[in-house]
Structure formats: C-alpha cells, structure tokens
N, C-alpha and C positions, 0 to 999 in steps of 0.2 A: 600232623606236624610237618610231613614232607611238603604238603601244598603251601603251608605257611612259610617254610624255609625258602622255597623257590621264589616266593613273593617278597620276602623280607630282604633277601640277599641283594637284589638290584637296588632296593631302596637304600640300604646301608652304603652301597657303592656310590649312589648319587649324592647322598649326604656327605660322604667323605670328599667327593670331588667338589661339592659346593663349598665346603670348609676351606679347601685348598685355594679355590678361586677367591673367596672372601679375604683370605690372608694376603693374597697377592695384590688385591685391589686396595689402594690407599683410601678409597671412599669409606670402606667399612671400618678402617682404623680410627676414623674421626668419630664414629658413633660411640 
C-alpha cells in the first residue's frame, strides 16, 4: 500500500493541476 500511495499521490496532484488549468482555459469551456 505504501508503494501505491507514493505513486498515486503525484498522479492526484497532476490531475488537480490539470483541472485547474482546464477551468482557466476558455477552450475547454466550449467543449
């Protein structure tokens, strides 16, 4: 579980950052 946790945490952070970028970008709002 510890190995999976260390691998999933960065992925969750990247997903959160990607969502923030998508919300800021008007291009994604059109879709």
